[in-house]
DRENRONU-787192 format. One record per residue: x, y, z of N, C-alpha, C in turn; residue number from 1; residue in three letters. Coordinates in steps of 0.02 Angstrom, whole numbers, plus 50000, padded with zeros to 5 digits. Layout:
N
<rec <X Y Z> <X Y Z> <X Y Z> NUM ALA>;
...
REM end
This chain:
161
<rec <50258 50846 50318> <50237 50885 50383> <50196 50828 50429> 1 MET>;
<rec <50181 50764 50391> <50143 50721 50440> <50184 50693 50486> 2 SER>;
<rec <50161 50664 50544> <50198 50620 50588> <50197 50557 50583> 3 GLY>;
<rec <50197 50524 50525> <50204 50470 50497> <50209 50457 50429> 4 PHE>;
<rec <50261 50407 50419> <50255 50396 50328> <50196 50378 50327> 5 ARG>;
<rec <50172 50393 50253> <50120 50375 50212> <50147 50324 50168> 6 GLN>;
<rec <50112 50253 50180> <50155 50200 50127> <50081 50190 50104> 7 VAL>;
<rec <50063 50184 50042> <50002 50149 50005> <49981 50104 50050> 8 ALA>;
<rec <49932 50126 50065> <49858 50080 50089> <49797 50078 50062> 9 VAL>;
<rec <49805 50109 49991> <49748 50102 49944> <49713 50173 49951> 10 GLY>;
<rec <49724 50196 50016> <49690 50291 50031> <49737 50319 50057> 11 VAL>;
<rec <49721 50387 50037> <49766 50438 50079> <49733 50474 50144> 12 THR>;
<rec <49779 50498 50175> <49745 50505 50259> <49719 50563 50252> 13 LEU>;
<rec <49712 50609 50201> <49690 50676 50205> <49713 50709 50252> 14 GLY>;
<rec <49684 50769 50298> <49714 50803 50335> <49718 50799 50394> 15 GLY>;
<rec <49711 50717 50430> <49721 50692 50491> <49777 50667 50497> 16 TRP>;
<rec <49818 50726 50561> <49883 50701 50543> <49885 50678 50648> 17 LEU>;
<rec <49932 50616 50633> <49935 50577 50701> <50015 50588 50706> 18 VAL>;
<rec <50042 50620 50782> <50097 50643 50813> <50115 50603 50877> 19 LEU>;
<rec <50155 50614 50910> <50172 50599 50978> <50122 50634 51000> 20 SER>;
<rec <50110 50615 51077> <50055 50643 51122> <50117 50683 51155> 21 LEU>;
<rec <50107 50742 51176> <50136 50787 51236> <50089 50791 51296> 22 THR>;
<rec <50127 50800 51360> <50116 50793 51391> <50036 50813 51429> 23 SER>;
<rec <50025 50866 51395> <49955 50886 51381> <49887 50860 51357> 24 GLU>;
<rec <49921 50818 51322> <49857 50762 51312> <49824 50793 51228> 25 GLY>;
<rec <49877 50826 51208> <49843 50854 51138> <49920 50835 51086> 26 THR>;
<rec <49900 50834 51018> <49955 50824 50976> <49994 50878 50968> 27 ASN>;
<rec <50078 50884 50962> <50110 50923 50938> <50118 50923 50867> 28 ALA>;
<rec <50103 50978 50831> <50123 50975 50760> <50203 51011 50753> 29 MET>;
<rec <50238 50988 50702> <50302 51017 50689> <50317 51075 50704> 30 PRO>;
<rec <50243 51123 50679> <50279 51201 50704> <50267 51223 50755> 31 ASN>;
<rec <50237 51165 50809> <50242 51191 50877> <50165 51218 50897> 32 GLY>;
<rec <50101 51200 50830> <50041 51210 50849> <50032 51152 50886> 33 GLN>;
<rec <49968 51161 50929> <49918 51087 50954> <49873 51060 50906> 34 ASP>;
<rec <49865 51002 50894> <49817 50972 50852> <49761 50961 50902> 35 ARG>;
<rec <49713 50985 50901> <49665 50971 50939> <49610 50906 50902> 36 VAL>;
<rec <49559 50887 50959> <49513 50828 50934> <49545 50757 50936> 37 GLY>;
<rec <49588 50754 50978> <49617 50690 50959> <49641 50672 51044> 38 VAL>;
<rec <49613 50606 51053> <49631 50587 51116> <49682 50522 51108> 39 LYS>;
<rec <49700 50502 51163> <49751 50445 51161> <49724 50393 51213> 40 ALA>;
<rec <49715 50327 51177> <49697 50260 51220> <49767 50226 51236> 41 PHE>;
<rec <49784 50212 51303> <49843 50178 51323> <49819 50117 51365> 42 SER>;
<rec <49834 50050 51373> <49812 50005 51402> <49880 49961 51427> 43 SER>;
<rec <49892 49954 51472> <49954 49920 51487> <49933 49823 51476> 44 ALA>;
<rec <49860 49826 51487> <49817 49749 51470> <49841 49726 51398> 45 ASN>;
<rec <49821 49782 51360> <49843 49766 51273> <49894 49781 51266> 46 TRP>;
<rec <49958 49824 51304> <50026 49835 51281> <50020 49885 51220> 47 GLY>;
<rec <49963 49915 51220> <49960 49966 51157> <49940 50044 51179> 48 VAL>;
<rec <49971 50091 51137> <49934 50144 51154> <49912 50173 51083> 49 ALA>;
<rec <49865 50208 51071> <49849 50234 51008> <49797 50306 51005> 50 LEU>;
<rec <49794 50331 50951> <49760 50389 50964> <49707 50380 50917> 51 ASP>;
<rec <49636 50409 50941> <49565 50414 50909> <49535 50491 50927> 52 TYR>;
<rec <49482 50504 50875> <49460 50554 50874> <49418 50564 50947> 53 PRO>;
<rec <49425 50643 50971> <49405 50663 51032> <49330 50640 51040> 54 SER>;
<rec <49281 50646 50993> <49216 50647 51006> <49210 50578 50989> 55 ASP>;
<rec <49245 50521 50992> <49230 50444 51005> <49223 50427 51063> 56 TRP>;
<rec <49186 50365 51075> <49176 50347 51130> <49229 50268 51141> 57 SER>;
<rec <49246 50258 51188> <49290 50194 51190> <49252 50134 51239> 58 VAL>;
<rec <49246 50093 51211> <49201 50024 51261> <49264 49965 51286> 59 ASP>;
<rec <49287 49989 51328> <49347 49933 51350> <49325 49883 51424> 60 ASP>;
<rec <49293 49830 51406> <49262 49800 51453> <49305 49751 51496> 61 ASP>;
<rec <49363 49737 51492> <49413 49695 51501> <49406 49630 51451> 62 GLY>;
<rec <49375 49644 51408> <49355 49567 51384> <49408 49573 51319> 63 GLY>;
<rec <49378 49537 51255> <49420 49505 51220> <49443 49564 51145> 64 ASP>;
<rec <49403 49627 51172> <49401 49679 51133> <49388 49747 51154> 65 GLU>;
<rec <49414 49810 51113> <49399 49867 51138> <49360 49902 51089> 66 VAL>;
<rec <49310 49926 51072> <49285 49973 51037> <49291 50038 51026> 67 THR>;
<rec <49310 50078 50979> <49308 50140 50984> <49245 50144 50925> 68 PHE>;
<rec <49211 50190 50948> <49145 50208 50911> <49127 50292 50904> 69 ARG>;
<rec <49117 50296 50835> <49099 50365 50825> <49027 50403 50850> 70 SER>;
<rec <49025 50460 50844> <48954 50484 50870> <48890 50450 50815> 71 PRO>;
<rec <48909 50447 50753> <48858 50408 50705> <48872 50332 50704> 72 ASP>;
<rec <48902 50301 50747> <48898 50231 50744> <48959 50199 50703> 73 GLY>;
<rec <48996 50227 50686> <49055 50197 50645> <49101 50182 50702> 74 VAL>;
<rec <49137 50102 50694> <49167 50070 50746> <49251 50048 50721> 75 ALA>;
<rec <49280 50049 50770> <49335 50017 50746> <49361 49960 50814> 76 VAL>;
<rec <49372 49925 50791> <49399 49867 50855> <49443 49842 50853> 77 VAL>;
<rec <49504 49838 50921> <49544 49810 50932> <49547 49759 50962> 78 LEU>;
<rec <49584 49696 50948> <49573 49620 50973> <49643 49601 50963> 79 GLY>;
<rec <49635 49530 50988> <49702 49515 50993> <49702 49453 50925> 80 ARG>;
<rec <49756 49434 50896> <49744 49412 50845> <49805 49344 50848> 81 THR>;
<rec <49798 49289 50823> <49825 49204 50843> <49881 49207 50775> 82 LYS>;
<rec <49859 49249 50733> <49914 49226 50670> <49938 49290 50649> 83 GLY>;
<rec <49988 49289 50608> <50010 49351 50549> <49949 49384 50513> 84 ASP>;
<rec <49922 49349 50469> <49868 49349 50423> <49826 49403 50437> 85 SER>;
<rec <49793 49467 50406> <49760 49498 50422> <49689 49483 50397> 86 PRO>;
<rec <49702 49432 50362> <49620 49395 50322> <49617 49313 50341> 87 SER>;
<rec <49566 49319 50397> <49566 49245 50427> <49484 49233 50433> 88 GLU>;
<rec <49455 49218 50361> <49388 49191 50360> <49384 49126 50376> 89 PRO>;
<rec <49336 49115 50375> <49329 49036 50419> <49324 48991 50350> 90 ALA>;
<rec <49336 48936 50356> <49358 48892 50297> <49292 48877 50259> 91 PRO>;
<rec <49295 48880 50173> <49236 48875 50148> <49198 48942 50128> 92 GLY>;
<rec <49221 48988 50177> <49197 49041 50161> <49242 49126 50142> 93 ARG>;
<rec <49280 49095 50108> <49344 49133 50080> <49315 49177 50030> 94 ARG>;
<rec <49318 49240 50040> <49299 49291 49991> <49357 49304 49943> 95 PRO>;
<rec <49348 49355 49885> <49410 49365 49840> <49456 49394 49894> 96 PRO>;
<rec <49513 49378 49863> <49576 49408 49900> <49581 49468 49922> 97 THR>;
<rec <49601 49473 49969> <49611 49549 49996> <49659 49577 49975> 98 PRO>;
<rec <49661 49658 49959> <49725 49684 49947> <49757 49694 49999> 99 GLN>;
<rec <49820 49693 50018> <49857 49694 50070> <49930 49741 50047> 100 CYS>;
<rec <49947 49774 50115> <50011 49817 50098> <50048 49796 50176> 101 THR>;
<rec <50113 49791 50190> <50155 49805 50247> <50191 49843 50240> 102 THR>;
<rec <50189 49900 50306> <50236 49950 50322> <50251 49948 50392> 103 THR>;
<rec <50311 49994 50406> <50327 50008 50475> <50316 50063 50471> 104 VAL>;
<rec <50271 50092 50542> <50267 50151 50549> <50321 50192 50592> 105 THR>;
<rec <50309 50260 50601> <50366 50307 50640> <50378 50273 50707> 106 ASP>;
<rec <50328 50230 50727> <50336 50195 50797> <50362 50138 50792> 107 HIS>;
<rec <50395 50125 50743> <50410 50058 50738> <50372 49985 50734> 108 HIS>;
<rec <50304 50011 50722> <50248 49957 50720> <50254 49936 50649> 109 VAL>;
<rec <50255 49859 50642> <50231 49829 50585> <50173 49831 50575> 110 THR>;
<rec <50145 49853 50513> <50078 49847 50501> <50042 49826 50437> 111 ALA>;
<rec <50009 49774 50433> <50000 49741 50355> <49906 49745 50367> 112 THR>;
<rec <49900 49787 50336> <49833 49816 50323> <49809 49788 50263> 113 VAL>;
<rec <49746 49750 50276> <49710 49713 50222> <49635 49751 50213> 114 CYS>;
<rec <49627 49769 50139> <49553 49796 50130> <49521 49731 50087> 115 VAL>;
<rec <49469 49716 50113> <49426 49660 50056> <49385 49690 50016> 116 GLU>;
<rec <49389 49688 49955> <49362 49751 49901> <49290 49734 49903> 117 PRO>;
<rec <49264 49682 49910> <49178 49676 49916> <49146 49721 49961> 118 ALA>;
<rec <49172 49710 50030> <49136 49751 50093> <49162 49806 50111> 119 THR>;
<rec <49235 49815 50086> <49281 49872 50112> <49299 49861 50191> 120 LEU>;
<rec <49292 49802 50206> <49328 49773 50251> <49394 49782 50285> 121 THR>;
<rec <49426 49823 50324> <49479 49843 50331> <49516 49809 50398> 122 ARG>;
<rec <49565 49771 50387> <49601 49737 50447> <49665 49745 50443> 123 ARG>;
<rec <49703 49753 50508> <49756 49758 50508> <49803 49731 50573> 124 ALA>;
<rec <49840 49681 50557> <49883 49648 50606> <49934 49705 50620> 125 VAL>;
<rec <49951 49718 50685> <50005 49763 50713> <50038 49716 50743> 126 LEU>;
<rec <50133 49713 50736> <50186 49686 50773> <50217 49739 50816> 127 VAL>;
<rec <50201 49742 50880> <50240 49785 50925> <50290 49755 50942> 128 LEU>;
<rec <50341 49793 50981> <50388 49759 50989> <50404 49810 51052> 129 LYS>;
<rec <50430 49788 51114> <50455 49825 51172> <50523 49833 51174> 130 ALA>;
<rec <50542 49865 51214> <50623 49884 51200> <50668 49805 51205> 131 PRO>;
<rec <50645 49771 51250> <50681 49700 51273> <50674 49654 51230> 132 ASN>;
<rec <50621 49669 51171> <50639 49628 51111> <50564 49590 51106> 133 GLY>;
<rec <50532 49596 51150> <50460 49544 51150> <50419 49576 51112> 134 ARG>;
<rec <50393 49525 51064> <50336 49560 51020> <50267 49514 51028> 135 GLN>;
<rec <50227 49565 51012> <50159 49529 51013> <50123 49570 50955> 136 TRP>;
<rec <50069 49531 50949> <50008 49554 50895> <49938 49579 50905> 137 ARG>;
<rec <49934 49633 50887> <49842 49631 50882> <49811 49658 50827> 138 LEU>;
<rec <49761 49665 50809> <49721 49683 50767> <49665 49742 50782> 139 ALA>;
<rec <49671 49771 50715> <49609 49824 50721> <49581 49824 50672> 140 LEU>;
<rec <49518 49830 50673> <49477 49805 50605> <49428 49849 50610> 141 SER>;
<rec <49395 49867 50546> <49331 49917 50536> <49307 49903 50466> 142 THR>;
<rec <49251 49922 50460> <49206 49928 50384> <49169 49993 50355> 143 ARG>;
<rec <49195 50003 50312> <49166 50058 50290> <49214 50100 50221> 144 GLY>;
<rec <49183 50147 50197> <49219 50193 50148> <49274 50250 50157> 145 ARG>;
<rec <49264 50257 50234> <49298 50307 50242> <49350 50288 50300> 146 ASP>;
<rec <49417 50273 50275> <49485 50246 50300> <49518 50301 50324> 147 ALA>;
<rec <49499 50356 50339> <49562 50396 50348> <49570 50402 50434> 148 ARG>;
<rec <49499 50383 50484> <49520 50374 50543> <49548 50321 50571> 149 VAL>;
<rec <49519 50267 50513> <49563 50188 50531> <49640 50200 50523> 150 PHE>;
<rec <49663 50232 50461> <49740 50227 50450> <49765 50282 50505> 151 ASP>;
<rec <49740 50324 50525> <49774 50362 50563> <49782 50336 50635> 152 ALA>;
<rec <49727 50291 50660> <49734 50249 50715> <49790 50190 50704> 153 MET>;
<rec <49787 50161 50652> <49850 50119 50633> <49916 50158 50640> 154 VAL>;
<rec <49924 50201 50598> <49989 50251 50608> <50009 50270 50670> 155 ALA>;
<rec <49968 50279 50721> <49977 50288 50790> <49986 50233 50818> 156 SER>;
<rec <49978 50187 50817> <49983 50135 50859> <50064 50116 50885> 157 ALA>;
<rec <50077 50124 50947> <50137 50111 50976> <50127 50061 51055> 158 ARG>;
<rec <50187 50043 51057> <50190 50009 51121> <50175 50056 51187> 159 PRO>;
<rec <50138 50023 51235> <50109 50051 51276> <50170 50079 51320> 160 SER>;
<rec <50174 50131 51352> <50235 50156 51390> <50224 50086 51475> 161 PRO>;
REM end
């Protein structure tokens, strides 16, 4: 019933469903009901659209990052990435090897998600493709035990129209 394939990333997505946006700005469920509580971020500058909880704020100052923040301070950060690896620690400061999985979402975005076990830092490298074949990479990252929103944001990422 969900709008995306669940592929093992170490956590389940719980009841948070992410589907394509309707023109009304809500998410339509397969049975025709609307999913409330979700907003869409879309940016031609970043070349991405993704869904996030409606009670979260978005800080996009035109710089190197966009921060999505919950009312209680949990943050998911969107940024540009220079490499393919979701784990890019400074030399000499390499933590234990993160657990990584790669999947292709229903939006045809390749997502490699890594979880660093000690800090529960999650980082996803998203490979987006335009209809003309052009590819670009972005990264989403967060820290914390509850990965449902992060995983749903990764699953909802799609090239910006």
